[in-house]
C-alpha positions in Angstrom: 53.8 7.0 -38.3 50.2 6.5 -39.2 50.5 2.7 -38.5 52.1 3.3 -35.1 50.5 3.9 -31.7 51.9 5.0 -28.3 52.1 2.6 -25.4 50.2 4.2 -22.5 52.5 2.6 -19.9 56.1 3.4 -21.2 55.3 6.0 -23.9 57.2 4.1 -26.7 55.8 3.9 -30.2 54.8 0.5 -31.4 52.9 -0.9 -34.5 49.2 -0.2 -34.4 48.4 -3.9 -34.8 50.6 -4.9 -31.8 48.8 -6.5 -28.9 51.8 -6.3 -26.6 54.4 -3.5 -26.1 57.8 -4.9 -27.0 59.5 -2.4 -24.6 57.6 -2.9 -21.3 55.4 -5.9 -22.0 52.1 -4.0 -21.6 49.1 -5.8 -23.1 46.9 -3.5 -25.1 43.9 -5.8 -24.5 43.9 -4.8 -20.9 43.0 -1.3 -21.9 40.2 -2.4 -24.1 38.8 -4.9 -21.6 39.0 -2.6 -18.6 35.5 -1.9 -17.3 34.2 1.5 -17.9 32.6 3.3 -15.0 28.8 3.2 -15.2 26.1 5.0 -13.4 23.5 2.8 -11.7 20.0 3.6 -12.9 18.0 5.4 -10.3 14.7 3.7 -9.4 11.7 5.8 -10.5 9.1 6.5 -7.9 5.7 5.2 -8.7 3.1 7.9 -9.5 -0.3 7.4 -7.8 -3.1 9.8 -8.5 -5.9 10.5 -6.2 -8.5 10.1 -8.9 -7.1 6.8 -9.9 -7.3 5.5 -6.3 -10.8 6.6 -5.8 -12.2 5.5 -9.2 -10.6 2.1 -9.1 -11.3 1.6 -5.4 -15.0 2.4 -5.5 -15.4 0.3 -8.6 -13.6 -2.6 -7.0 -15.6 -2.3 -3.8 -19.0 -2.2 -5.6 -18.0 -5.2 -7.8 -17.6 -7.2 -4.6 -20.4 -5.6 -2.8 -22.2 -8.7 -1.5 -19.2 -10.4 -0.1 -17.8 -7.3 1.6 -21.0 -5.9 3.0 -22.3 -9.3 4.0 -19.0 -9.9 5.9 -19.3 -6.5 7.7 -22.9 -7.3 8.7 -21.9 -10.7 10.1 -19.0 -9.0 12.0 -21.4 -6.5 13.6 -23.8 -9.2 14.6 -21.1 -11.4 16.2 -18.9 -8.7 17.6 -20.1 -9.4 21.2 -18.8 -13.1 21.2 -15.4 -13.3 23.0 -12.5 -14.8 21.2 -14.5 -15.2 18.0 -14.6 -11.5 17.6 -10.8 -11.2 17.4 -10.7 -13.5 14.4 -13.6 -11.8 12.6 -12.1 -8.3 13.3 -8.7 -9.4 11.8 -10.6 -10.9 8.8 -12.5 -7.6 8.2 -9.4 -5.4 8.5 -7.3 -7.5 6.2 -10.0 -7.8 3.5 -8.1 -5.5 1.1 -5.4 -8.1 0.7 -7.5 -10.5 -1.4 -8.9 -7.6 -3.4 -5.4 -6.3 -4.1 -4.6 -9.6 -5.8 -7.8 -9.3 -7.9 -9.2 -12.2 -6.1 -12.9 -12.2 -5.2 -13.3 -12.7 -1.4 -15.1 -15.9 -0.4 -18.6 -15.7 0.9 -19.3 -13.5 3.9 -18.9 -16.4 6.3 -15.2 -16.5 5.5 -14.6 -14.2 8.5 -15.2 -17.2 10.9 -12.2 -19.1 9.5 -9.9 -20.1 12.4 -6.8 -19.1 10.5 -7.4 -15.4 11.4 -7.3 -16.2 15.1 -3.9 -17.8 14.5 -2.4 -14.3 14.1 -4.0 -12.9 17.3 -0.6 -12.2 18.9 0.8 -10.4 15.9 -2.4 -8.3 15.6 -2.3 -7.1 19.2 1.5 -6.6 19.1 1.1 -4.4 16.0 -1.6 -2.3 17.7 0.5 -1.9 20.8 3.6 -0.8 18.9 1.5 1.7 16.9 -0.3 3.2 19.9 2.9 3.5 22.0 4.5 5.6 19.2 1.4 7.5 18.0 0.2 8.8 21.3 3.3 10.9 22.1 3.6 11.9 18.4 0.1 13.3 18.3 1.0 15.4 21.4 3.3 17.4 19.2 0.5 19.4 17.5 -1.0 16.4 15.7 1.0 16.7 12.5 3.8 14.2 13.4 1.3 11.6 14.6 -0.7 12.0 11.4 2.4 11.5 9.2 3.5 8.5 11.1 0.0 7.0 11.0 -0.1 7.4 7.2 3.4 5.8 6.9 2.3 2.8 8.9 -1.1 2.4 7.1 0.1 -0.7 5.2 1.6 -2.5 8.1 -1.4 -4.7 9.0 -1.7 -5.9 5.5 2.1 -6.7 5.3 1.9 -8.7 8.5 -0.8 -11.1 7.2 0.2 -11.0 3.5 4.0 -11.3 3.8 4.0 -13.2 7.1 6.6 -10.9 8.7 6.9 -9.6 12.2 4.9 -6.5 13.3 8.1 -4.5 13.7 9.4 -5.4 10.2 5.9 -4.6 8.8 6.1 -1.1 10.3 9.5 -0.5 8.7 8.4 -1.8 5.3 5.2 0.1 5.4 7.0 3.4 6.1 9.4 2.6 3.2 6.6 1.7 0.8 4.6 4.9 1.5 7.6 7.2 1.4 6.8 10.0 -1.0 3.1 9.0 -1.1 1.8 10.2 2.3 0.2 13.4 0.8 -1.6 11.2 -1.7 -2.8 8.9 1.0 -4.0 11.9 3.1 -5.7 13.7 0.2 -7.4 10.5 -1.1 -8.8 9.8 2.3 -9.9 13.4 2.8 -11.6 13.7 -0.7 -13.3 10.3 -0.2 -14.7 11.1 3.2 -15.7 14.7 2.4 -17.3 13.6 -0.8 -19.5 11.0 0.9 -20.3 13.5 3.7 -21.6 15.9 1.1 -23.6 13.2 -0.7 -25.1 12.1 2.6 -26.1 15.7 3.4 -27.7 16.3 0.0 -29.6 13.0 0.0 -30.8 13.5 3.5 -32.1 17.0 2.6 -33.8 15.7 -0.5 -35.4 12.8 1.3 -36.5 15.1 4.1 -38.6 17.0 1.6 -40.3 13.8 0.6 -40.8 13.1 4.3 -41.0 9.3 4.0 -39.1 7.7 6.9 -38.8 4.2 5.5 -37.4 5.4 2.2 -35.0 7.7 4.0 -33.7 4.8 6.1 -33.2 2.5 3.2 -31.4 5.1 1.0 -29.1 6.2 3.9 -28.4 2.5 4.7 -27.5 1.9 1.1 -25.2 4.9 1.0 -23.4 3.8 4.2 -23.0 0.3 2.6 -21.5 1.9 -0.6 -19.2 4.0 1.6 -17.9 0.9 3.5 -17.3 -1.2 0.4 -15.7 1.7 -1.4 -13.4 2.3 1.5 -12.2 -1.3 1.4 -11.7 -1.1 -2.3 -9.6 2.1 -2.1 -7.4 0.5 0.6 -7.0 -2.6 -1.7 -5.9 -0.4 -4.6 -3.4 1.5 -2.5 -1.9 -1.7 -1.1 -1.7 -3.2 -4.6 0.1 -0.1 -6.0 2.4 0.5 -3.1 3.3 -3.0 -1.8 2.6 -5.5 -4.6 
């Protein structure tokens, strides 16, 4: 009986080399070829550390200091010009997109490119949707509004980078930031508190020197570093969460 096997369908014994049961016609190849149940691999959530975001972000911002800070200065100078200020504001706020792709932003005057005014409708629609939802959310002891705000922090970049509607951008941003909202919050808190402490220490030291011009220049430089570092950090977050 060593060279015999049992048919799984009718229970009769047949030769072990048989491909088909001579009693019921069962093909043994069917058993071998039948697909085995498999478990779909679960996607692993990307791990993003606060130190990684801050280090890479500040480094990226400083590396593009001239283009970023120059664009911010031009934006502040021309913010009073109607219609033009909409395009320049959109250009400034979407600056992290280019940095996220490791592309150096063009010279500071890029903010005057007419392509940014093309998305004026999407920009104001997105702002409207966010405010209509965040205002009542913040009324519930602030926390719900803060969580929603963090979840939608990538929406503006998605609108202009992926060319999707504001509503879809909000949904995708919330999905991309799922599980990372605490990291987003802590990264922002550490960054802002860190610079606040640095400002305080430098202001105290410069106050001892009592030279007004030097104090002004140093504080202006710190503010500039703060701004470009903030842009760099947002670029790193967008790259890691949405690219």
